KOLTIRO-585700 format. One record per atom (N, C-alpha, C): residue number from 1; y, x, z. Coordinates in Angstrom, 1 decimal, decimal comma. Atoms other than C-alpha are relative to their C-alpha. Layout:
<nodes>
> pos|yy|xx|zz
> NUM|Y|X|Z
...
</nodes>
This chain:
<nodes>
> pos|yy|xx|zz
> 1|0,9|-0,7|0,5
> 1|-72,2|-168,7|-75,3
> 1|-1,7|0,0|0,7
> 2|1,7|-0,1|0,1
> 2|-76,3|-168,5|-75,7
> 2|-0,6|1,4|-0,8
> 3|0,9|-1,4|0,0
> 3|-78,5|-165,8|-75,0
> 3|-1,9|-0,4|-0,3
> 4|1,3|0,8|-0,1
> 4|-82,3|-166,2|-76,2
> 4|-0,8|0,7|0,5
> 5|0,7|-0,4|-1,2
> 5|-85,1|-165,5|-73,8
> 5|-1,0|0,8|-1,1
> 6|1,0|-0,8|0,7
> 6|-87,3|-162,6|-75,3
> 6|-1,6|-1,1|0,3
> 7|1,2|0,4|-0,5
> 7|-90,5|-164,9|-73,5
> 7|0,0|-1,5|-1,1
> 8|-0,1|1,7|0,5
> 8|-90,1|-168,7|-74,2
> 8|0,5|0,1|-1,1
> 9|-1,2|0,5|0,9
> 9|-87,6|-168,4|-77,0
> 9|1,2|-1,0|-0,2
> 10|-1,4|0,9|-0,2
> 10|-85,4|-170,5|-75,9
> 10|1,4|0,1|-0,2
> 11|-1,4|-0,2|0,3
> 11|-81,8|-170,5|-76,2
> 11|0,9|-0,6|1,5
> 12|-0,7|0,5|-1,1
> 12|-79,9|-170,8|-73,0
> 12|1,2|0,8|0,4
> 13|-1,6|-0,1|-0,6
> 13|-76,5|-170,7|-71,1
> 13|0,0|1,7|0,5
> 14|0,2|-1,3|-0,7
> 14|-75,4|-167,0|-69,6
> 14|-0,2|-0,5|1,2
> 15|0,6|0,0|-1,0
> 15|-75,9|-168,5|-66,4
> 15|-1,8|-0,1|0,4
> 16|0,8|-0,1|0,0
> 16|-79,3|-169,0|-67,1
> 16|-1,0|1,0|-0,5
> 17|0,3|-1,1|0,3
> 17|-80,5|-165,6|-68,4
> 17|0,4|1,2|0,3
> 18|0,0|-1,2|-1,1
> 18|-80,6|-162,4|-67,2
> 18|-0,3|1,6|-0,9
> 19|0,4|-0,9|1,0
> 19|-80,5|-159,4|-69,2
> 19|-0,6|1,3|0,5
> 20|1,7|-0,9|-0,1
> 20|-83,7|-157,0|-69,4
> 20|0,2|1,1|0,5
> 21|0,1|-1,3|-1,0
> 21|-81,9|-153,9|-67,9
> 21|-0,2|-0,3|1,2
> 22|0,6|0,1|-1,0
> 22|-81,9|-155,0|-64,9
> 22|-1,3|-0,2|1,1
> 23|1,3|0,2|-0,1
> 23|-85,4|-155,9|-64,6
> 23|-0,5|1,0|0,4
> 24|0,9|-1,4|-0,7
> 24|-87,1|-153,4|-62,3
> 24|-1,2|0,3|-0,6
> 25|0,8|-0,5|1,1
> 25|-89,5|-151,0|-64,5
> 25|-1,5|-0,6|0,6
> 26|1,5|0,6|-0,5
> 26|-92,7|-152,6|-62,3
> 26|-0,2|-1,0|-0,5
> 27|-0,2|1,3|0,5
> 27|-91,7|-155,9|-63,1
> 27|0,2|-0,1|-1,8
> 28|0,1|-0,6|1,7
> 28|-91,2|-154,5|-66,9
> 28|-1,4|0,2|-0,7
> 29|1,0|-0,3|0,4
> 29|-94,1|-153,4|-67,2
> 29|-1,2|-1,0|0,1
> 30|0,8|1,3|0,0
> 30|-95,9|-156,5|-66,3
> 30|0,0|-0,9|-1,2
> 31|-0,4|0,3|0,9
> 31|-93,9|-157,9|-68,4
> 31|-0,7|0,0|-1,8
> 32|0,3|-0,8|1,6
> 32|-94,9|-155,9|-71,7
> 32|-1,0|0,0|0,0
> 33|1,4|0,4|0,3
> 33|-98,6|-156,1|-70,9
> 33|-0,7|-1,7|-1,0
> 34|0,3|1,8|0,5
> 34|-98,5|-160,0|-71,9
> 34|0,7|-0,1|-1,6
> 35|-0,2|-0,1|1,0
> 35|-95,9|-159,5|-74,5
> 35|1,1|1,6|-0,4
> 36|-0,5|-0,9|-0,2
> 36|-95,3|-156,1|-75,8
> 36|0,8|0,0|-1,1
> 37|-1,2|0,2|0,3
> 37|-92,5|-157,1|-77,8
> 37|0,8|0,2|0,5
> 38|-1,2|0,0|-0,9
> 38|-90,4|-156,8|-74,9
> 38|0,6|1,2|0,0
> 39|-1,3|-1,2|0,3
> 39|-86,8|-154,8|-75,4
> 39|0,6|-0,3|1,4
> 40|-1,0|0,2|-1,0
> 40|-85,0|-154,0|-72,3
> 40|1,9|0,1|-0,7
> 41|-1,6|0,5|0,6
> 41|-81,7|-154,9|-74,9
> 41|-0,4|-1,2|0,3
> 42|0,2|1,3|0,5
> 42|-82,5|-158,4|-74,7
> 42|0,1|-0,6|1,1
> 43|-0,5|0,6|-1,0
> 43|-82,4|-161,2|-72,2
> 43|-1,6|-1,0|0,2
> 44|1,1|1,0|-0,7
> 44|-84,9|-163,4|-70,0
> 44|0,3|-1,0|0,4
> 45|-0,9|1,4|-0,3
> 45|-84,6|-166,7|-68,7
> 45|-0,4|0,5|1,4
> 46|0,0|0,5|-1,0
> 46|-84,6|-167,2|-64,9
> 46|-1,8|-0,3|0,6
> 47|1,1|0,3|0,0
> 47|-87,9|-169,1|-64,9
> 47|-1,6|0,9|-0,4
> 48|0,7|-0,2|0,5
> 48|-89,5|-167,0|-66,7
> 48|-0,5|2,2|0,9
> 49|-0,1|-1,4|-1,3
> 49|-88,8|-163,4|-64,4
> 49|-0,2|-0,6|1,0
> 50|0,6|0,3|-1,1
> 50|-89,8|-165,6|-61,3
> 50|-1,7|0,0|-0,4
> 51|1,1|0,7|-0,1
> 51|-93,2|-166,4|-62,8
> 51|-0,1|2,0|-0,1
> 52|0,6|-1,0|-0,2
> 52|-93,8|-162,8|-63,8
> 52|0,4|1,3|1,3
> 53|-0,2|-1,1|-1,2
> 53|-92,0|-161,1|-60,6
> 53|-1,4|-0,9|1,4
> 54|1,2|0,8|-1,1
> 54|-94,7|-163,9|-58,6
> 54|-1,6|1,0|-0,5
> 55|1,0|-0,1|0,5
> 55|-97,5|-162,4|-61,0
> 55|-0,4|1,8|0,5
> 56|0,0|-0,9|-0,7
> 56|-96,4|-158,8|-59,8
> 56|-0,6|0,1|1,2
> 57|0,5|-0,2|-1,5
> 57|-96,5|-159,3|-56,3
> 57|-1,4|-0,5|0,0
> 58|1,4|0,8|0,0
> 58|-99,6|-161,3|-56,5
> 58|-1,0|1,1|-0,1
> 59|0,9|-1,0|0,0
> 59|-101,3|-158,1|-58,1
> 59|0,3|1,5|1,3
> 60|-0,2|-0,6|-1,5
> 60|-99,7|-156,2|-55,1
> 60|-0,5|0,2|0,7
> 61|0,7|0,6|-1,8
> 61|-101,0|-158,0|-52,6
> 61|-1,5|0,4|-0,4
> 62|1,6|0,5|0,0
> 62|-104,3|-158,5|-54,2
> 62|-0,7|2,0|0,0
> 63|1,0|-1,6|-0,2
> 63|-104,6|-154,2|-54,5
> 63|0,1|0,2|1,4
> 64|0,5|-0,4|-1,0
> 64|-104,0|-153,9|-51,1
> 64|-0,6|-0,7|1,6
> 65|1,3|1,0|-0,7
> 65|-105,7|-156,8|-49,3
> 65|-0,9|-0,6|-0,8
> 66|1,5|0,9|0,4
> 66|-108,4|-158,0|-51,4
> 66|0,5|-1,3|-1,0
> 67|-0,2|1,8|0,6
> 67|-108,8|-161,8|-52,1
> 67|1,5|-0,4|0,9
> 68|-0,8|0,3|-1,1
> 68|-105,5|-163,4|-51,0
> 68|-0,4|-1,1|0,5
> 69|0,0|1,0|-0,6
> 69|-105,6|-166,2|-48,8
> 69|0,9|-1,0|0,0
> 70|-0,9|1,5|0,2
> 70|-104,4|-169,9|-48,5
> 70|1,5|0,6|0,4
> 71|-1,1|0,0|-0,6
> 71|-101,9|-168,8|-46,5
> 71|1,3|1,5|-0,4
> 72|-0,6|-1,0|0,7
> 72|-100,7|-165,5|-48,4
> 72|0,4|-0,2|-1,5
> 73|-0,6|0,3|1,2
> 73|-100,4|-167,6|-51,8
> 73|1,1|-0,8|0,3
> 74|-1,3|0,6|-0,1
> 74|-98,1|-169,7|-50,1
> 74|0,6|0,4|0,2
> 75|-1,2|-0,6|-0,6
> 75|-96,0|-167,1|-48,8
> 75|0,7|0,5|-1,9
> 76|-0,4|-0,5|1,5
> 76|-95,8|-166,2|-52,7
> 76|0,5|-1,2|-0,8
> 77|-1,1|1,3|0,9
> 77|-94,9|-169,7|-54,3
> 77|1,1|-0,1|0,9
> 78|-1,0|0,2|-0,4
> 78|-92,4|-169,8|-51,6
> 78|1,0|1,5|-0,4
> 79|-0,8|-1,4|0,1
> 79|-90,6|-166,3|-52,3
> 79|0,6|-0,4|-1,1
> 80|-0,3|0,3|1,1
> 80|-91,1|-167,4|-56,0
> 80|1,6|-0,4|0,0
> 81|-0,8|0,9|-0,1
> 81|-89,0|-170,4|-55,6
> 81|1,1|0,0|0,5
> 82|-1,4|-0,3|-0,9
> 82|-86,7|-168,8|-52,9
> 82|-0,1|-1,4|1,0
> 83|0,3|1,0|-0,9
> 83|-88,2|-171,6|-50,5
> 83|0,4|0,7|1,4
> 84|0,5|-0,5|-1,4
> 84|-87,8|-171,3|-46,8
> 84|-1,3|-0,3|0,9
> 85|1,9|0,3|-0,4
> 85|-91,2|-171,0|-44,7
> 85|0,6|-0,5|1,5
> 86|0,0|0,3|-1,8
> 86|-89,5|-171,4|-40,8
> 86|0,3|-1,7|-0,4
> 87|-0,2|1,5|-0,4
> 87|-90,0|-174,7|-39,7
> 87|0,2|-0,4|1,7
> 88|-0,1|0,6|-1,9
> 88|-89,8|-176,5|-35,9
> 88|-1,7|-0,7|0,0
> 89|1,1|0,1|-0,1
> 89|-93,7|-176,2|-35,3
> 89|0,2|-1,2|1,2
> 90|0,1|1,0|-0,5
> 90|-93,0|-178,4|-32,1
> 90|0,2|-1,0|0,0
> 91|-0,6|1,7|0,8
> 91|-91,1|-181,4|-33,9
> 91|-1,0|-0,5|-0,3
> 92|0,9|0,5|0,5
> 92|-93,7|-181,5|-36,2
> 92|-1,5|-0,2|0,5
> 93|1,7|0,7|-1,4
> 93|-96,9|-181,5|-33,6
> 93|0,4|-1,1|0,1
> 94|-0,4|1,3|-0,8
> 94|-95,5|-183,6|-31,8
> 94|0,3|-1,4|-0,3
> 95|-0,4|1,4|1,0
> 95|-94,2|-186,4|-34,4
> 95|-1,7|-1,2|-0,1
> 96|1,0|0,2|0,5
> 96|-98,2|-186,6|-35,2
> 96|-0,8|-0,2|1,2
> 97|0,9|0,6|-1,4
> 97|-99,5|-187,4|-31,4
> 97|-0,8|-1,6|-0,6
> 98|0,7|1,7|-0,2
> 98|-101,8|-190,6|-30,9
> 98|0,5|-0,2|1,1
> 99|-0,3|0,5|-1,6
> 99|-101,3|-192,5|-28,0
> 99|-0,6|0,7|1,4
> 100|1,0|-0,8|-0,4
> 100|-104,5|-191,1|-26,5
> 100|0,3|1,2|0,7
> 101|0,1|-1,8|-0,2
> 101|-103,6|-187,3|-27,3
> 101|1,3|0,1|0,9
> 102|-0,9|0,0|-0,1
> 102|-99,8|-188,0|-25,7
> 102|-0,9|-0,4|1,9
> 103|0,3|0,7|-1,1
> 103|-101,5|-189,8|-22,7
> 103|-0,7|1,4|0,9
> 104|1,0|-1,5|-0,6
> 104|-104,2|-186,4|-22,2
> 104|1,6|0,9|0,2
> 105|-1,1|-1,0|-0,3
> 105|-101,2|-184,3|-22,4
> 105|1,1|-0,3|1,5
> 106|-0,6|0,6|-1,1
> 106|-99,3|-186,1|-19,6
> 106|-0,8|0,5|1,3
> 107|0,8|-0,4|-1,0
> 107|-102,3|-186,1|-17,5
> 107|-0,2|1,4|1,1
> 108|0,2|-0,8|-0,2
> 108|-103,3|-183,2|-18,2
> 108|1,6|1,3|0,9
> 109|-1,1|-1,0|-1,0
> 109|-99,4|-181,7|-16,8
> 109|0,1|-0,3|1,2
> 110|-0,1|0,3|-1,3
> 110|-99,6|-183,6|-13,8
> 110|-1,1|0,2|0,7
> 111|1,0|-0,9|-0,3
> 111|-103,0|-182,3|-13,2
> 111|0,2|1,3|1,0
> 112|-0,3|-1,8|-0,3
> 112|-101,6|-178,9|-12,9
> 112|1,0|0,4|0,6
> 113|-0,9|0,1|-0,8
> 113|-98,9|-179,5|-10,8
> 113|-0,4|0,4|1,7
> 114|0,4|0,3|-1,5
> 114|-98,1|-178,8|-7,0
> 114|0,3|-1,9|0,3
> 115|-0,4|1,6|0,1
> 115|-96,8|-182,5|-7,2
> 115|-1,6|-0,7|0,4
> 116|1,8|0,4|0,0
> 116|-101,3|-183,3|-7,7
> 116|-0,5|0,4|0,9
> 117|0,7|-0,8|-1,0
> 117|-102,3|-181,1|-5,5
> 117|0,3|-0,1|1,4
> 118|-0,4|0,1|-1,7
> 118|-100,1|-181,6|-2,1
> 118|0,0|-1,7|-0,1
> 119|0,2|1,8|-0,3
> 119|-100,5|-185,6|-3,2
> 119|-1,4|-0,2|0,4
> 120|1,7|0,5|0,2
> 120|-104,4|-185,5|-3,8
> 120|-0,4|0,5|1,9
> 121|0,0|-0,5|-1,1
> 121|-104,5|-183,4|-0,6
> 121|-0,3|-0,9|1,4
> 122|-0,2|0,9|-1,0
> 122|-102,6|-185,7|1,5
> 122|-0,8|-1,3|0,1
> 123|0,6|1,5|0,4
> 123|-104,8|-188,8|0,2
> 123|-1,4|0,7|0,3
> 124|1,2|0,1|-0,9
> 124|-108,1|-187,0|1,7
> 124|0,5|0,6|1,2
> 125|-0,4|0,1|-1,7
> 125|-106,4|-186,1|5,0
> 125|0,0|-1,7|0,1
> 126|0,1|1,4|-0,4
> 126|-105,8|-189,8|5,1
> 126|-1,6|-0,6|0,1
> 127|1,2|1,2|0,2
> 127|-109,3|-191,2|4,0
> 127|-0,8|0,9|0,8
> 128|1,0|-0,9|-0,2
> 128|-111,2|-188,5|6,2
> 128|0,8|-0,9|1,9
> 129|-0,7|0,5|-1,6
> 129|-108,4|-189,7|9,4
> 129|-0,8|-1,2|0,0
> 130|0,4|1,4|0,1
> 130|-109,2|-193,1|8,4
> 130|-1,4|-0,2|0,5
> 131|1,3|-0,2|-0,2
> 131|-112,7|-192,8|8,4
> 131|-0,5|0,6|1,7
> 132|0,6|-0,8|-0,6
> 132|-113,0|-190,5|11,3
> 132|0,9|-0,8|1,4
> 133|-1,0|0,1|-1,1
> 133|-110,3|-191,7|14,1
> 133|0,5|-1,9|0,2
> 134|-0,6|1,2|-0,2
> 134|-108,8|-195,2|13,0
> 134|-1,5|-1,2|0,0
> 135|1,0|0,9|0,6
> 135|-112,2|-196,9|11,6
> 135|-1,3|0,6|0,7
> 136|1,3|-0,5|-0,1
> 136|-114,6|-195,6|13,8
> 136|-1,8|-0,4|-0,2
> 137|0,9|0,7|-0,7
> 137|-116,7|-198,3|14,8
> 137|-0,4|-0,5|-1,7
> 138|0,5|0,5|1,4
> 138|-116,5|-199,9|11,0
> 138|0,5|0,9|-1,0
> 139|-0,2|-1,1|1,2
> 139|-116,0|-197,0|8,7
> 139|-0,2|-0,3|-0,8
> 140|0,4|-0,2|1,4
> 140|-116,3|-197,6|5,3
> 140|-0,6|0,8|-1,0
> 141|0,8|-1,2|0,2
> 141|-117,3|-194,1|4,6
> 141|0,1|1,3|1,8
> 142|0,3|-1,1|-0,8
> 142|-118,6|-191,9|7,4
> 142|-0,5|1,1|0,2
> 143|0,7|-1,1|-0,2
> 143|-119,3|-188,6|8,1
> 143|-1,4|0,1|-0,7
> 144|-0,9|-1,3|0,6
> 144|-120,4|-186,3|6,1
> 144|1,2|-0,5|-1,3
> 145|-1,0|1,1|0,4
> 145|-117,9|-188,9|3,8
> 145|-0,7|-0,1|-1,6
> 146|0,1|0,3|1,2
> 146|-120,1|-189,4|1,1
> 146|0,5|-0,9|-1,3
> 147|-0,6|0,8|0,6
> 147|-118,1|-192,0|-0,9
> 147|1,3|1,1|-0,4
> 148|-2,0|-0,8|0,4
> 148|-114,9|-189,2|-0,7
> 148|-0,8|0,9|-1,4
> 149|0,5|-0,6|0,6
> 149|-117,5|-186,8|-2,2
> 149|-0,3|-0,6|-1,5
> 150|0,5|0,8|1,6
> 150|-118,7|-189,2|-5,2
> 150|1,3|0,1|-0,7
> 151|-1,1|0,0|0,9
> 151|-114,9|-190,0|-6,0
> 151|0,6|1,4|-0,1
> 152|-0,8|-1,2|0,4
> 152|-114,0|-186,4|-6,0
> 152|-1,0|0,4|-1,1
> 153|0,3|-0,6|1,0
> 153|-116,8|-185,7|-8,2
> 153|0,1|-0,8|-1,5
> 154|-0,1|1,2|1,3
> 154|-116,3|-189,1|-10,7
> 154|1,9|0,9|-0,1
> 155|-1,7|-0,1|0,4
> 155|-112,2|-187,7|-10,6
> 155|-0,3|1,7|-1,3
> 156|-0,3|-1,7|0,7
> 156|-113,1|-183,6|-11,9
> 156|-1,0|-0,4|-1,3
> 157|0,7|0,4|1,3
> 157|-115,9|-185,4|-14,5
> 157|0,9|-0,7|-0,8
> 158|-0,7|0,3|0,9
> 158|-113,4|-187,0|-15,9
> 158|1,7|0,6|-0,5
> 159|-1,4|-1,3|0,1
> 159|-110,3|-184,4|-15,3
> 159|-0,2|0,9|-1,2
> 160|-0,1|-1,2|0,4
> 160|-111,8|-181,9|-16,5
> 160|-0,2|-0,1|-2,5
> 161|0,1|0,3|1,3
> 161|-112,7|-183,2|-20,7
> 161|1,6|-0,4|-0,3
> 162|-1,9|0,2|0,6
> 162|-108,6|-184,5|-20,7
> 162|0,5|1,3|0,1
> 163|-0,9|-1,2|0,4
> 163|-107,6|-181,1|-19,7
> 163|-0,5|0,8|-0,9
> 164|0,7|-0,7|1,2
> 164|-110,1|-179,7|-22,3
> 164|1,0|-0,3|-1,6
> 165|-1,1|0,3|1,5
> 165|-108,2|-182,0|-25,0
> 165|1,1|0,4|0,1
> 166|-1,1|-0,2|-0,1
> 166|-105,0|-180,8|-24,1
> 166|0,3|1,5|-0,2
> 167|-0,1|-0,9|0,3
> 167|-105,8|-177,6|-24,1
> 167|-0,2|0,4|-1,6
> 168|0,1|-0,2|1,3
> 168|-107,2|-177,5|-27,6
> 168|0,7|-0,6|-1,0
> 169|-1,0|0,2|0,4
> 169|-104,3|-179,3|-28,6
> 169|1,2|1,3|-0,6
> 170|-0,8|-0,8|0,0
> 170|-102,2|-176,4|-27,5
> 170|-0,6|1,5|-0,6
> 171|-0,1|-1,3|0,6
> 171|-104,2|-174,0|-28,9
> 171|-0,2|0,0|-1,6
> 172|-0,4|0,0|1,6
> 172|-103,9|-175,7|-32,3
> 172|1,4|0,2|-0,2
> 173|-1,4|-0,2|0,1
> 173|-100,0|-175,6|-32,0
> 173|0,1|1,5|0,1
> 174|-0,5|-1,5|0,2
> 174|-100,4|-171,7|-31,2
> 174|-0,5|0,4|-1,3
> 175|0,7|-0,4|1,0
> 175|-102,7|-171,5|-34,0
> 175|1,4|0,2|-1,5
> 176|-1,6|0,3|1,1
> 176|-99,4|-173,0|-36,6
> 176|0,8|1,0|0,9
> 177|-0,7|-0,9|-0,1
> 177|-97,4|-171,1|-35,0
> 177|-0,2|1,9|0,1
> 178|0,0|-1,6|0,5
> 178|-98,9|-167,6|-35,5
> 178|-0,3|-0,1|-1,0
> 179|-0,2|-0,2|1,5
> 179|-99,4|-168,7|-38,9
> 179|0,7|-0,3|-0,6
> 180|-1,1|0,1|1,0
> 180|-96,0|-169,4|-39,5
> 180|0,7|1,5|0,1
> 181|-0,7|-1,4|-0,2
> 181|-95,0|-166,0|-37,4
> 181|-0,5|1,0|-1,4
> 182|-0,1|-1,4|1,5
> 182|-97,0|-164,0|-40,5
> 182|0,0|-0,5|-1,0
> 183|-0,4|0,7|1,9
> 183|-96,1|-166,1|-43,6
> 183|1,5|0,7|0,2
> 184|-1,8|-0,2|-0,1
> 184|-91,9|-165,4|-42,2
> 184|-0,8|1,6|0,3
> 185|-0,2|-1,3|0,0
> 185|-93,0|-161,6|-41,4
> 185|-0,5|0,2|-1,4
> 186|-0,6|0,1|1,0
> 186|-94,4|-161,6|-44,5
> 186|0,5|-0,1|-1,5
> 187|-1,1|0,2|0,5
> 187|-92,3|-163,1|-46,2
> 187|1,2|1,3|-0,6
> 188|-1,2|-0,8|-0,6
> 188|-89,5|-160,9|-44,7
> 188|-0,5|1,7|-1,0
> 189|0,5|-1,0|0,8
> 189|-92,0|-157,7|-46,2
> 189|0,5|0,3|-1,3
> 190|0,0|0,1|1,3
> 190|-92,2|-158,6|-49,7
> 190|1,5|0,1|-0,4
> 191|-1,7|0,2|0,3
> 191|-88,3|-159,4|-50,1
> 191|0,2|1,6|0,4
> 192|-1,1|-1,5|0,0
> 192|-87,3|-156,1|-48,3
> 192|-0,8|1,2|-1,0
> 193|0,6|-0,4|0,6
> 193|-89,9|-154,4|-50,7
> 193|0,6|0,0|-1,3
> 194|-1,1|0,5|0,9
> 194|-88,1|-156,0|-53,6
> 194|1,2|0,8|0,0
> 195|-0,9|-0,2|-0,1
> 195|-85,1|-155,4|-52,4
> 195|0,3|1,9|0,3
> 196|0,2|-1,6|0,1
> 196|-85,9|-151,3|-52,1
> 196|-0,2|0,4|-1,6
> 197|-0,1|-0,1|1,1
> 197|-86,7|-151,5|-55,4
> 197|0,8|-0,4|-1,0
> 198|-1,1|0,4|0,2
> 198|-83,8|-153,1|-56,7
> 198|0,9|1,3|0,3
> 199|-0,9|-0,7|0,0
> 199|-81,7|-150,8|-54,9
> 199|-0,3|1,8|-0,9
> 200|-0,3|-1,0|0,9
> 200|-83,4|-147,7|-56,5
> 200|0,3|0,0|-1,5
> 201|-0,1|0,0|1,4
> 201|-83,5|-148,9|-60,0
> 201|1,8|-0,4|-0,4
> 202|-2,1|-0,1|0,1
> 202|-79,6|-149,6|-59,3
> 202|0,4|1,1|-0,1
> 203|-0,5|-1,4|-0,5
> 203|-79,2|-145,9|-58,5
> 203|-0,3|0,6|-0,9
> 204|1,0|-0,8|1,2
> 204|-81,9|-144,9|-61,2
> 204|1,7|-0,6|-1,4
> 205|-0,2|0,3|0,9
> 205|-79,7|-147,1|-63,8
> 205|1,7|0,3|0,1
> 206|-1,6|-0,5|-0,2
> 206|-76,0|-145,4|-62,2
> 206|0,0|1,3|-0,5
> 207|-0,2|-1,1|0,8
> 207|-76,9|-142,2|-62,8
> 207|-0,3|0,4|-1,2
> 208|0,1|-0,5|1,6
> 208|-78,1|-142,3|-65,8
> 208|1,5|0,0|-1,1
> 209|-1,4|0,5|0,6
> 209|-74,9|-144,2|-66,8
> 209|1,5|1,4|0,3
> 210|-1,1|-1,0|-0,7
> 210|-73,0|-141,1|-64,8
> 210|0,0|1,1|-0,8
> 211|0,4|-1,3|1,1
> 211|-75,1|-138,6|-67,1
> 211|1,3|-0,5|-1,6
> 212|-0,4|-0,2|1,7
> 212|-74,0|-140,1|-70,5
> 212|1,6|-0,3|-0,1
> 213|-1,6|-0,1|-0,2
> 213|-70,4|-141,1|-69,2
> 213|0,1|2,0|-0,3
> 214|-0,7|-1,4|-0,4
> 214|-70,4|-136,9|-68,3
> 214|-0,5|0,7|-1,6
> 215|0,7|-0,2|1,0
> 215|-72,4|-135,9|-71,7
> 215|1,4|-0,5|-1,2
> 216|-1,4|0,5|1,0
> 216|-69,0|-138,2|-73,7
> 216|0,9|0,9|0,7
> 217|-1,1|-0,9|-0,4
> 217|-66,6|-135,9|-71,4
> 217|-0,3|1,2|-1,0
> 218|-0,2|-1,5|0,4
> 218|-67,9|-132,8|-72,3
> 218|0,0|0,2|-1,7
> 219|0,0|-0,6|1,4
> 219|-68,1|-133,3|-76,2
> 219|1,2|-0,5|-0,2
> 220|-1,1|-0,1|0,4
> 220|-64,5|-134,7|-76,0
> 220|0,6|1,2|0,2
> 221|-0,1|-1,6|-0,3
> 221|-63,8|-131,3|-74,2
> 221|-0,2|1,1|-1,3
> 222|0,7|-1,2|1,0
> 222|-65,9|-129,6|-77,0
> 222|1,4|-0,6|-1,0
> 223|-1,3|0,2|1,4
> 223|-63,5|-131,1|-79,8
> 223|0,9|-0,1|0,5
> 224|-1,3|-0,5|-0,5
> 224|-60,2|-130,9|-78,2
> 224|0,0|1,4|-0,1
> 225|-0,5|-1,6|0,4
> 225|-61,1|-127,7|-77,9
> 225|0,3|1,1|-1,5
> 226|0,4|-0,5|1,4
> 226|-62,2|-127,0|-81,3
> 226|1,2|-0,1|-0,6
> 227|-1,3|-0,2|1,0
> 227|-59,1|-128,4|-82,6
> 227|0,9|0,3|0,5
> 228|-1,3|-0,9|-0,1
> 228|-56,6|-126,3|-80,6
> 228|-0,8|1,3|-0,4
</nodes>
């Protein structure tokens, strides 16, 4: 059995169309602005319903937030298409690193560890001991250890930008994670709002049907009373 969509006019199977009676009033109002002939007793295909739901949510967000950002538009697209937003940021981020970026991360990780601090401290002590006690006559870097100061300065000059490179990537990773969290939270908020509206709409429909059934029962009881 096929039913005709009121919007696009296509004949769709029963699984591809939805009765207009279960469309929420706020979405139906958006549909009626574009299609005045909209009738709550007809049908609408899923594609058109998703399109008008997106239009309604977009209008709602514009009224609340003003102009939508790229992130918010992406969330609306995912919400309309029922696609998942969550992703593994660490996996996606690490697969795109170059050799230099991986090397800088390893250097920064080693440079900020106790292993590096202890190792470097022992090297400095060994350097001072060799030049102060073992090679007093022919020391290659006598006191005040000018060569050692030069090595330390060069090491600091090289290490600082490497650590900054690693920190910049960490900041980029954190920014991507924050954007993903925002998108997930926004999608959850919109879905909860739609769910509340659907429940309210179903409760109103159920109440109207119960009222109609009660009126029919009263009419039947009145007819039975008159017959008696």
